[in-house]
Legacy VTK file of the C-alpha trace (Angstrom):
# vtk DataFile Version 3.0
C-alpha trace
ASCII
DATASET POLYDATA
POINTS 149 float
236.218 127.211 194.267
236.258 130.724 192.898
239.169 132.085 190.890
239.880 134.538 193.712
240.087 131.712 196.269
242.358 129.707 193.986
244.619 132.715 193.428
244.837 133.352 197.183
245.625 129.688 197.829
248.317 129.717 195.173
249.864 132.879 196.656
249.789 131.332 200.146
251.634 128.223 199.004
254.137 130.198 196.966
254.929 132.353 200.005
255.386 129.203 202.105
257.781 127.840 199.482
259.847 131.037 199.584
260.275 130.485 203.330
261.300 126.853 202.825
264.530 125.484 201.456
265.093 125.672 197.676
263.106 123.277 195.518
264.355 119.730 196.014
265.832 117.560 193.334
262.797 115.631 192.112
264.852 112.840 190.561
264.701 109.525 192.308
267.547 108.166 194.364
270.045 106.065 192.451
269.876 102.349 193.064
266.691 100.348 193.123
263.578 100.863 191.040
264.183 104.552 190.381
267.342 104.171 188.268
265.543 105.183 185.074
264.177 108.439 186.484
265.593 111.708 185.219
266.904 114.103 187.836
265.034 117.240 186.816
262.373 119.307 188.463
259.240 119.377 186.353
259.968 123.020 185.545
263.428 122.097 184.243
262.004 119.177 182.274
259.282 121.178 180.522
261.795 123.961 179.750
264.207 121.632 177.968
264.205 121.179 174.214
261.467 118.654 173.404
262.462 116.190 170.669
258.746 115.478 170.119
257.602 119.111 170.095
255.897 118.665 166.704
253.999 115.541 167.796
250.539 116.670 168.993
250.029 113.403 170.870
253.382 112.856 172.560
255.025 116.271 173.017
255.859 117.102 176.621
253.218 119.789 176.954
250.672 117.490 175.276
251.245 114.807 177.912
250.759 117.039 180.970
247.073 116.176 181.290
248.007 112.745 182.642
250.202 113.893 185.554
247.797 116.782 186.231
245.047 114.206 186.667
247.297 112.035 188.867
248.260 115.016 191.045
244.645 116.185 191.283
243.329 112.778 192.349
246.144 112.107 194.821
245.851 115.559 196.399
242.073 115.181 196.708
242.441 111.741 198.266
244.981 112.998 200.826
242.811 115.973 201.829
244.684 118.732 199.976
241.590 119.985 198.182
242.963 123.526 197.930
246.077 122.360 196.093
244.002 120.031 193.907
241.824 123.007 192.968
244.911 124.981 191.933
246.035 122.126 189.654
242.546 121.850 188.178
242.380 125.599 187.619
245.729 125.747 185.834
245.053 122.644 183.738
241.558 123.663 182.649
241.463 127.456 182.636
244.938 128.827 182.026
245.536 129.229 178.326
248.511 130.179 176.249
252.039 128.999 175.678
253.047 129.516 179.340
250.478 127.060 180.742
252.819 124.007 180.692
255.527 125.948 182.533
253.028 127.291 185.077
251.630 123.802 185.679
255.063 122.194 186.041
256.196 124.960 188.371
253.113 124.278 190.501
253.919 120.549 190.572
257.341 121.436 192.010
255.887 123.860 194.570
253.376 121.286 195.754
256.116 118.736 196.371
257.782 121.203 198.749
254.693 121.833 200.879
253.111 118.375 201.218
253.991 115.674 203.731
256.718 113.142 202.950
254.735 110.040 201.924
252.708 112.108 199.478
255.823 113.915 198.230
257.377 110.567 197.283
254.222 109.519 195.447
254.229 112.783 193.472
257.915 112.275 192.627
256.912 108.882 191.236
254.389 110.649 188.996
257.130 113.017 187.802
259.378 110.048 187.120
256.724 108.273 185.073
256.015 111.455 183.118
259.651 112.275 182.395
260.698 108.739 181.523
257.716 108.058 179.249
258.847 106.783 175.853
256.147 106.852 173.149
258.076 104.199 171.214
257.291 101.753 174.028
253.570 102.427 173.564
253.795 101.920 169.806
255.683 98.628 170.328
253.118 97.459 172.896
250.240 98.291 170.534
251.964 96.464 167.656
252.606 93.415 169.842
248.978 93.380 171.014
247.769 93.651 167.402
249.923 90.675 166.373
248.681 88.572 169.282
245.041 89.295 168.425
245.383 87.871 164.902
LINES 1 150
149 0 1 2 3 4 5 6 7 8 9 10 11 12 13 14 15 16 17 18 19 20 21 22 23 24 25 26 27 28 29 30 31 32 33 34 35 36 37 38 39 40 41 42 43 44 45 46 47 48 49 50 51 52 53 54 55 56 57 58 59 60 61 62 63 64 65 66 67 68 69 70 71 72 73 74 75 76 77 78 79 80 81 82 83 84 85 86 87 88 89 90 91 92 93 94 95 96 97 98 99 100 101 102 103 104 105 106 107 108 109 110 111 112 113 114 115 116 117 118 119 120 121 122 123 124 125 126 127 128 129 130 131 132 133 134 135 136 137 138 139 140 141 142 143 144 145 146 147 148
């Protein structure tokens, strides 16, 4: 897809969002499996103070490649190739300090315009991203190392 096509697609979806209701709360419903999920849009989450901002592996912006890949693959699989192309374009070609905000804003826009089953799946991706704790990964790696001895 050309940059011009991607830009036009992005504008089309942004206009559709303006016509829709305000961005939904992307936090999961209380009760059940989603209790641990923060109740922030991705834009709000990336805009908050990041306690790991100096960690090049675990800072919020540093971790966005994972949900970008999840969104891209899920959108492709569900036939939203135009939206997948927008995510790919932002994640791979947009540079500068505003890229994480732009990408997170796009995640939120996409959740407004896609059908309900897909919207819930994307909210799950947001939940996993926002609730990620790097200490859990370190503990899992340490446990695995001890078991392998």
